[in-house]
Each structure stands twice: as C-alpha cells, then as structure tokens.
All heavy atoms as an XYZ file, in Angstrom:
591
protein
N     -98.634    121.497     40.681
C     -97.275    121.924     40.944
C     -96.489    121.863     39.641
O     -96.533    120.874     38.913
C     -96.667    120.988     42.009
C     -95.217    121.323     42.296
S     -94.452    120.333     43.611
C     -95.163    121.051     45.032
N     -95.715    122.879     39.436
C     -94.916    122.955     38.229
C     -93.610    122.153     38.403
O     -93.268    121.774     39.528
C     -94.566    124.408     37.901
O     -93.760    124.936     38.946
C     -95.816    125.261     37.735
N     -92.912    121.955     37.339
C     -91.633    121.257     37.383
C     -90.633    122.057     38.210
O     -89.884    121.494     39.009
C     -91.095    121.039     35.969
C     -89.765    120.307     35.879
C     -89.845    118.927     36.495
C     -89.297    120.226     34.445
N     -90.682    123.371     38.106
C     -89.781    124.218     38.887
C     -90.089    124.080     40.373
O     -89.163    123.965     41.177
C     -89.912    125.687     38.441
O     -89.710    125.769     37.045
C     -88.957    126.577     39.191
N     -91.360    124.115     40.722
C     -91.741    123.945     42.119
C     -91.277    122.605     42.677
O     -90.795    122.512     43.831
N     -91.421    121.537     41.888
C     -90.989    120.229     42.303
C     -89.468    120.186     42.505
O     -88.982    119.641     43.522
C     -91.398    119.184     41.292
C     -90.995    117.747     41.593
C     -91.661    117.251     42.864
C     -91.354    116.848     40.429
N     -88.742    120.803     41.610
C     -87.291    120.830     41.748
C     -86.852    121.613     42.977
O     -85.903    121.237     43.689
C     -86.639    121.418     40.491
C     -86.692    120.526     39.252
C     -86.157    121.287     38.042
C     -85.932    119.237     39.467
N     -87.559    122.709     43.270
C     -87.243    123.494     44.468
C     -87.485    122.665     45.698
O     -86.655    122.664     46.624
C     -88.052    124.811     44.484
C     -87.960    125.493     45.833
C     -87.588    125.746     43.374
N     -88.598    121.919     45.754
C     -88.887    121.029     46.908
C     -87.792    119.985     47.085
O     -87.352    119.701     48.177
C     -90.227    120.348     46.746
C     -91.350    121.087     47.407
C     -92.230    121.920     46.783
C     -91.680    121.086     48.790
N     -93.103    122.435     47.715
C     -92.796    121.928     48.938
C     -91.151    120.439     49.883
C     -93.346    122.140     50.177
C     -91.735    120.647     51.097
C     -92.833    121.495     51.244
N     -87.357    119.419     45.970
C     -86.292    118.404     46.032
C     -84.980    118.977     46.515
O     -84.280    118.357     47.330
C     -86.130    117.723     44.669
C     -87.268    116.823     44.204
C     -87.015    116.317     42.805
C     -87.461    115.683     45.168
N     -84.647    120.171     46.081
C     -83.398    120.812     46.504
C     -83.477    121.169     47.985
O     -82.543    120.892     48.741
C     -83.084    122.052     45.648
C     -81.965    122.873     46.255
C     -82.717    121.631     44.236
N     -84.626    121.731     48.413
C     -84.784    122.046     49.831
C     -84.711    120.787     50.665
O     -84.061    120.767     51.705
C     -86.105    122.799     50.059
C     -85.978    124.214     49.475
C     -86.474    122.889     51.550
C     -87.310    124.979     49.469
N     -85.384    119.731     50.201
C     -85.332    118.466     50.945
C     -83.931    117.887     51.021
O     -83.517    117.417     52.079
N     -83.207    117.962     49.941
C     -81.822    117.442     49.929
C     -80.930    118.233     50.858
O     -80.166    117.652     51.636
C     -81.259    117.473     48.506
N     -81.036    119.580     50.826
C     -80.214    120.405     51.690
C     -80.579    120.182     53.160
O     -79.713    120.023     54.004
C     -80.344    121.901     51.288
C     -79.669    122.804     52.309
C     -79.732    122.124     49.931
N     -81.880    120.182     53.455
C     -82.314    119.958     54.833
C     -81.919    118.603     55.348
O     -81.447    118.457     56.489
C     -83.850    120.155     54.922
N     -82.076    117.555     54.534
C     -81.681    116.221     54.946
C     -80.173    116.099     55.146
O     -79.718    115.450     56.104
N     -79.412    116.743     54.278
C     -77.963    116.725     54.420
C     -77.525    117.437     55.683
O     -76.675    116.928     56.437
C     -77.339    117.355     53.153
C     -75.853    117.541     53.275
C     -74.903    116.589     53.215
C     -75.180    118.805     53.444
N     -73.656    117.153     53.340
C     -73.798    118.504     53.473
C     -75.590    120.109     53.578
C     -72.843    119.499     53.642
C     -74.626    121.106     53.707
C     -73.265    120.768     53.747
N     -78.098    118.645     55.924
C     -77.773    119.383     57.132
C     -78.145    118.603     58.385
O     -77.392    118.540     59.347
C     -78.484    120.720     57.147
C     -77.921    121.791     56.196
C     -78.824    123.004     56.183
C     -76.511    122.201     56.617
N     -79.334    117.993     58.363
C     -79.767    117.204     59.537
C     -78.842    116.013     59.742
O     -78.530    115.671     60.868
C     -81.195    116.718     59.339
N     -78.386    115.379     58.632
C     -77.441    114.296     58.773
C     -76.121    114.703     59.355
O     -75.475    113.948     60.093
N     -75.686    115.934     59.070
C     -74.445    116.459     59.670
C     -74.634    116.776     61.151
O     -73.738    116.518     61.953
C     -73.995    117.734     58.966
C     -73.466    117.595     57.552
C     -73.139    118.966     56.953
C     -72.226    116.715     57.520
N     -75.795    117.297     61.495
C     -76.034    117.720     62.878
C     -76.272    116.486     63.764
O     -75.731    116.428     64.853
C     -77.236    118.669     62.923
C     -76.880    119.972     62.245
C     -77.673    118.923     64.380
C     -78.032    120.924     61.984
N     -77.059    115.537     63.279
C     -77.344    114.304     64.018
C     -76.407    113.264     63.441
O     -76.723    112.602     62.461
C     -78.816    113.890     63.892
C     -79.071    112.615     64.669
C     -79.730    115.007     64.305
N     -75.258    113.119     64.033
C     -74.215    112.228     63.488
C     -74.689    110.763     63.402
O     -75.401    110.286     64.253
C     -72.958    112.281     64.375
C     -72.328    113.629     64.475
C     -71.636    113.998     63.213
C     -70.897    115.320     63.393
N     -70.500    115.895     62.195
N     -74.259    110.114     62.339
C     -74.515    108.695     62.203
C     -75.868    108.334     61.622
O     -76.228    107.171     61.593
N     -76.658    109.310     61.154
C     -77.959    109.017     60.630
C     -78.160    109.468     59.199
O     -79.290    109.780     58.781
C     -79.054    109.638     61.508
C     -79.148    108.998     62.872
C     -78.722    109.680     63.986
C     -79.654    107.720     63.005
C     -78.786    109.095     65.224
C     -79.731    107.139     64.244
C     -79.295    107.811     65.333
O     -79.377    107.234     66.578
N     -77.107    109.485     58.404
C     -77.245    109.827     57.002
C     -77.813    108.662     56.222
O     -77.554    107.504     56.556
N     -78.618    108.936     55.226
C     -79.286    107.899     54.450
C     -78.922    107.958     52.980
O     -79.650    107.407     52.151
C     -80.810    107.976     54.610
C     -81.289    107.613     55.966
C     -81.675    108.603     56.878
C     -81.333    106.286     56.374
C     -82.120    108.278     58.140
C     -81.763    105.974     57.639
C     -82.157    106.951     58.507
N     -77.868    108.657     52.583
C     -77.556    108.798     51.190
C     -78.388    109.910     50.573
O     -79.267    110.489     51.217
N     -78.171    110.172     49.301
C     -78.829    111.297     48.624
C     -80.351    111.152     48.649
O     -81.080    112.070     49.085
C     -78.324    111.435     47.194
C     -79.004    112.544     46.377
C     -78.744    113.910     46.972
C     -78.510    112.473     44.942
N     -80.869    110.053     48.166
C     -82.325    109.890     48.084
C     -82.987    109.778     49.457
O     -84.058    110.299     49.676
C     -82.671    108.678     47.209
C     -82.267    108.867     45.781
C     -81.244    108.110     45.244
C     -82.874    109.845     44.996
C     -80.838    108.290     43.932
C     -82.474    110.044     43.681
C     -81.464    109.262     43.130
N     -82.310    109.123     50.381
C     -82.798    109.056     51.753
C     -82.826    110.426     52.411
O     -83.805    110.762     53.113
N     -81.778    111.214     52.185
C     -81.718    112.564     52.722
C     -82.823    113.443     52.147
O     -83.421    114.259     52.866
C     -80.370    113.200     52.498
C     -79.284    112.661     53.417
O     -79.572    111.955     54.361
N     -78.050    112.966     53.106
N     -83.087    113.294     50.860
C     -84.174    114.061     50.224
C     -85.503    113.687     50.894
O     -86.305    114.527     51.249
C     -84.219    113.825     48.722
C     -83.006    114.486     48.039
C     -85.525    114.400     48.112
C     -82.879    114.160     46.552
N     -85.740    112.367     51.069
C     -86.993    111.922     51.676
C     -87.108    112.439     53.126
O     -88.169    112.939     53.501
C     -87.079    110.412     51.675
N     -86.033    112.336     53.903
C     -86.050    112.815     55.285
C     -86.265    114.346     55.287
O     -87.009    114.840     56.128
C     -84.752    112.435     56.020
C     -84.608    113.169     57.335
C     -84.701    110.934     56.256
N     -85.661    115.037     54.372
C     -85.831    116.490     54.295
C     -87.242    116.890     53.945
O     -87.779    117.844     54.509
N     -87.856    116.173     53.030
C     -89.248    116.501     52.638
C     -90.205    116.198     53.780
O     -91.074    116.993     54.111
C     -89.632    115.766     51.344
C     -88.848    116.369     50.177
C     -91.124    115.884     51.069
C     -88.980    115.606     48.876
N     -90.047    115.044     54.404
C     -90.850    114.727     55.570
C     -90.577    115.728     56.674
O     -91.481    116.209     57.354
C     -90.590    113.267     56.073
C     -91.266    113.002     57.396
C     -91.026    112.256     55.026
N     -89.316    116.087     56.817
C     -88.905    117.077     57.826
C     -89.542    118.448     57.585
O     -89.822    119.153     58.528
N     -89.778    118.806     56.321
C     -90.442    120.071     56.038
C     -91.845    120.087     56.596
O     -92.273    121.084     57.173
C     -90.465    120.300     54.526
N     -92.560    118.974     56.462
C     -93.898    118.919     57.014
C     -93.862    118.914     58.545
O     -94.654    119.594     59.193
C     -94.628    117.644     56.499
C     -94.985    117.743     55.043
C     -94.296    116.969     54.122
C     -95.977    118.566     54.620
C     -94.599    117.044     52.797
C     -96.312    118.667     53.277
C     -95.641    117.884     52.355
N     -92.933    118.154     59.085
C     -92.798    118.063     60.562
C     -92.362    119.422     61.116
O     -92.914    119.865     62.140
C     -91.805    116.946     60.975
C     -91.519    116.977     62.456
C     -92.369    115.593     60.564
N     -91.426    120.063     60.489
C     -90.956    121.357     60.954
C     -92.056    122.408     60.904
O     -92.219    123.214     61.824
N     -92.840    122.386     59.832
C     -93.974    123.324     59.717
C     -94.954    123.078     60.855
O     -95.483    124.018     61.464
C     -94.624    123.127     58.356
O     -95.808    123.903     58.287
N     -95.243    121.813     61.112
C     -96.181    121.445     62.179
C     -95.631    121.882     63.543
O     -96.354    122.447     64.370
C     -96.443    119.939     62.144
C     -97.299    119.455     63.247
C     -98.658    119.628     63.382
C     -96.868    118.732     64.394
N     -99.086    119.010     64.546
C     -98.012    118.459     65.198
C     -95.629    118.268     64.813
C     -97.924    117.776     66.393
C     -95.546    117.572     66.006
C     -96.693    117.320     66.789
N     -94.334    121.623     63.792
C     -93.716    121.972     65.082
C     -93.723    123.474     65.315
O     -94.065    123.920     66.407
C     -92.282    121.448     65.133
C     -92.068    119.966     65.450
C     -90.609    119.615     65.361
C     -92.636    119.597     66.794
N     -93.362    124.242     64.276
C     -93.342    125.686     64.428
C     -94.733    126.217     64.670
O     -94.935    127.142     65.450
C     -92.714    126.370     63.209
C     -91.206    126.299     63.211
C     -90.507    125.774     62.121
C     -90.466    126.749     64.279
C     -89.141    125.701     62.098
C     -89.060    126.688     64.280
C     -88.405    126.154     63.188
N     -95.727    125.657     64.001
C     -97.111    126.054     64.235
C     -97.576    125.718     65.632
O     -98.281    126.509     66.277
N     -97.194    124.534     66.125
C     -97.552    124.096     67.469
C     -96.941    125.010     68.533
O     -97.582    125.318     69.522
C     -97.054    122.656     67.671
C     -97.704    121.845     68.758
C     -99.099    121.483     68.381
C     -96.881    120.578     68.976
N     -95.714    125.472     68.273
C     -95.023    126.342     69.230
C     -95.421    127.813     69.083
O     -94.984    128.649     69.842
C     -93.525    126.201     69.089
C     -92.966    124.814     69.390
C     -91.488    124.731     69.024
C     -93.152    124.478     70.875
N     -96.227    128.134     68.069
C     -96.668    129.511     67.857
C     -95.593    130.370     67.227
O     -95.661    131.621     67.330
N     -94.577    129.782     66.591
C     -93.527    130.540     65.960
C     -94.021    130.932     64.565
O     -94.570    130.125     63.837
C     -92.250    129.735     65.853
C     -91.739    129.399     67.255
C     -91.165    130.478     65.089
C     -90.564    128.457     67.310
N     -93.841    132.203     64.225
C     -94.324    132.687     62.942
C     -93.678    131.923     61.793
O     -92.537    131.452     61.921
C     -94.016    134.177     62.797
N     -94.407    131.772     60.703
C     -93.911    131.023     59.562
C     -92.623    131.650     59.022
O     -92.502    132.883     58.965
C     -94.977    130.991     58.497
N     -91.706    130.798     58.653
C     -90.448    131.278     58.053
C     -90.684    131.422     56.544
O     -91.284    130.572     55.922
C     -89.328    130.275     58.330
C     -89.082    129.988     59.799
C     -88.104    128.838     59.957
C     -88.540    131.219     60.483
N     -90.245    132.507     55.979
C     -90.526    132.784     54.578
C     -89.247    132.641     53.735
O     -88.144    132.769     54.203
C     -91.078    134.210     54.421
C     -92.409    134.397     55.117
N     -93.546    133.850     54.662
C     -92.686    135.031     56.268
C     -94.542    134.183     55.452
N     -94.038    134.874     56.469
N     -89.470    132.367     52.475
C     -88.385    132.278     51.512
C     -87.669    130.920     51.584
O     -88.002    130.048     52.342
N     -86.683    130.816     50.728
C     -85.938    129.551     50.631
C     -85.183    129.274     51.912
O     -85.169    128.145     52.399
C     -84.970    129.615     49.417
C     -85.761    129.791     48.150
C     -84.058    128.419     49.397
C     -85.827    128.628     47.223
N     -84.531    130.296     52.468
C     -83.761    130.096     53.665
C     -84.648    129.647     54.825
O     -84.330    128.736     55.582
C     -82.943    131.361     54.051
C     -82.276    131.229     55.380
C     -81.939    131.696     52.965
N     -85.810    130.287     54.940
C     -86.772    129.880     55.971
C     -87.271    128.490     55.778
O     -87.435    127.752     56.735
N     -87.509    128.107     54.513
C     -87.964    126.730     54.236
C     -86.876    125.741     54.596
O     -87.162    124.681     55.137
C     -88.335    126.629     52.759
N     -85.618    126.057     54.315
C     -84.517    125.166     54.632
C     -84.372    125.038     56.153
O     -84.178    123.938     56.671
C     -83.191    125.617     53.966
C     -83.294    125.424     52.453
C     -82.018    124.864     54.546
C     -82.171    125.986     51.673
N     -84.499    126.149     56.861
C     -84.380    126.115     58.335
C     -85.507    125.270     58.924
O     -85.288    124.383     59.769
C     -84.397    127.527     58.944
C     -83.104    128.259     58.553
C     -84.587    127.489     60.456
C     -83.121    129.732     58.878
N     -86.721    125.504     58.499
C     -87.878    124.756     59.014
C     -87.758    123.274     58.656
O     -88.024    122.413     59.502
N     -87.379    122.953     57.427
C     -87.239    121.574     57.018
C     -86.088    120.904     57.745
O     -86.183    119.714     58.091
C     -87.007    121.501     55.499
N     -85.028    121.636     58.012
C     -83.891    121.054     58.758
C     -84.278    120.710     60.191
O     -83.932    119.641     60.674
C     -82.669    122.005     58.710
O     -82.314    122.268     57.363
C     -81.489    121.410     59.461
N     -84.991    121.628     60.834
C     -85.437    121.351     62.197
C     -86.361    120.141     62.210
O     -86.226    119.250     63.068
C     -86.162    122.585     62.804
C     -86.871    122.251     64.106
C     -85.176    123.715     63.020
N     -87.264    120.061     61.247
C     -88.135    118.885     61.156
C     -87.389    117.614     60.841
O     -87.688    116.552     61.395
N     -86.394    117.702     59.956
C     -85.588    116.540     59.601
C     -84.776    116.048     60.771
O     -84.596    114.828     60.962
C     -84.670    116.863     58.422
N     -84.278    116.951     61.605
C     -83.565    116.575     62.826
C     -84.494    115.813     63.728
O     -84.115    114.762     64.274
C     -82.944    117.797     63.540
C     -81.804    118.366     62.702
C     -82.506    117.475     64.941
C     -81.313    119.701     63.172
N     -85.728    116.295     63.892
C     -86.699    115.616     64.734
C     -87.009    114.219     64.191
O     -87.068    113.263     64.913
C     -88.004    116.447     64.825
N     -87.155    114.113     62.862
C     -87.412    112.822     62.211
C     -86.241    111.861     62.439
O     -86.440    110.704     62.784
C     -87.715    113.001     60.706
C     -87.700    111.637     59.986
C     -89.016    113.702     60.506
N     -84.986    112.352     62.260
C     -83.843    111.485     62.466
C     -83.719    111.018     63.900
O     -83.366    109.863     64.166
C     -82.581    112.228     62.033
C     -82.366    112.402     60.537
C     -81.106    113.213     60.267
C     -82.286    111.047     59.846
N     -83.985    111.915     64.853
C     -83.934    111.516     66.255
C     -84.995    110.474     66.562
O     -84.753    109.529     67.307
C     -84.081    112.751     67.173
C     -82.894    113.717     67.155
C     -83.247    114.976     67.963
C     -81.651    113.068     67.674
N     -86.193    110.654     66.024
C     -87.267    109.706     66.216
C     -86.904    108.355     65.595
O     -87.130    107.289     66.183
C     -88.562    110.246     65.630
C     -89.821    109.429     65.919
C     -90.110    109.453     67.413
C     -90.986    109.990     65.143
N     -86.344    108.393     64.374
C     -85.912    107.150     63.724
C     -84.819    106.431     64.542
O     -84.790    105.213     64.633
C     -85.379    107.418     62.334
C     -86.449    107.696     61.255
C     -85.761    108.093     59.946
C     -87.299    106.494     61.053
N     -83.939    107.225     65.161
C     -82.899    106.649     66.001
C     -83.483    105.955     67.218
O     -83.012    104.892     67.626
N     -84.510    106.533     67.798
C     -85.175    105.903     68.935
C     -85.890    104.625     68.559
O     -85.854    103.630     69.271
C     -86.169    106.865     69.590
C     -85.588    108.058     70.305
C     -86.724    109.006     70.752
C     -84.799    107.594     71.531
N     -86.519    104.636     67.371
C     -87.251    103.460     66.878
C     -86.245    102.333     66.555
O     -86.514    101.170     66.856
C     -88.112    103.817     65.664
C     -88.664    102.580     64.995
C     -89.223    104.754     66.055
N     -85.121    102.683     65.969
C     -84.119    101.658     65.627
C     -83.563    100.943     66.848
O     -83.267     99.783     66.817
C     -82.952    102.304     64.881
C     -83.218    102.506     63.429
C     -81.944    102.988     62.810
N     -82.075    103.053     61.356
C     -81.167    103.552     60.579
N     -80.041    104.046     61.090
N     -81.320    103.565     59.272
N     -83.396    101.686     67.946
C     -82.814    101.130     69.163
C     -83.808    100.207     69.903
O     -83.426     99.295     70.574
C     -82.402    102.222     70.134
C     -81.093    102.848     69.730
C     -80.627    103.736     70.846
N     -79.977    104.874     70.191
C     -79.875    106.072     70.717
N     -80.379    106.315     71.897
N     -79.270    107.002     70.072
N     -85.080    100.518     69.738
C     -86.106     99.758     70.492
C     -86.348     98.385     69.886
O     -85.991     97.945     68.937
C     -87.404    100.540     70.533
C-alpha cells in the first residue's frame, strides 16, 4: 500500500466514523477513535453489503457510504456491549 492509499483510508475512516458518530448520538470517540471505528466499519459495511447481495459501491463516495453503514453497525454493537 502506498502512502497515498493509506492517507485515503484514514480520511475515509475519519469521515465515516464522524458521520456515524453524528447519526448514532452519544457514541463519538474523538478523532482517532472515529478513524478506528470508520476503518473497522469499512470492513463490516463491505461484509454486510455482500451478505445482503447489494452490489459493491464504487469510488470514494461509495467507500464512505459503505464504511459509514458499517461504522453505525459497530457503534450500535458497542453500545449494546457497554450496557450489558
């Protein structure tokens, strides 16, 4: 992976984590936490879309949408784990 590719992943993760934090109120983790949730969310979102048979989303916008959906799922799961 090139430095540019790594930076793109970090930006997508940050944006997806930030958006997920806005959508799922009360679960923001700061900049680095949002990046981590966004990157994990990218993997989860890709898996979820594949499981549902939804065609892969292409480009940066598609990556952000998929990562955001996955990050929302991760935040909701973390919220359930925290309560238990």
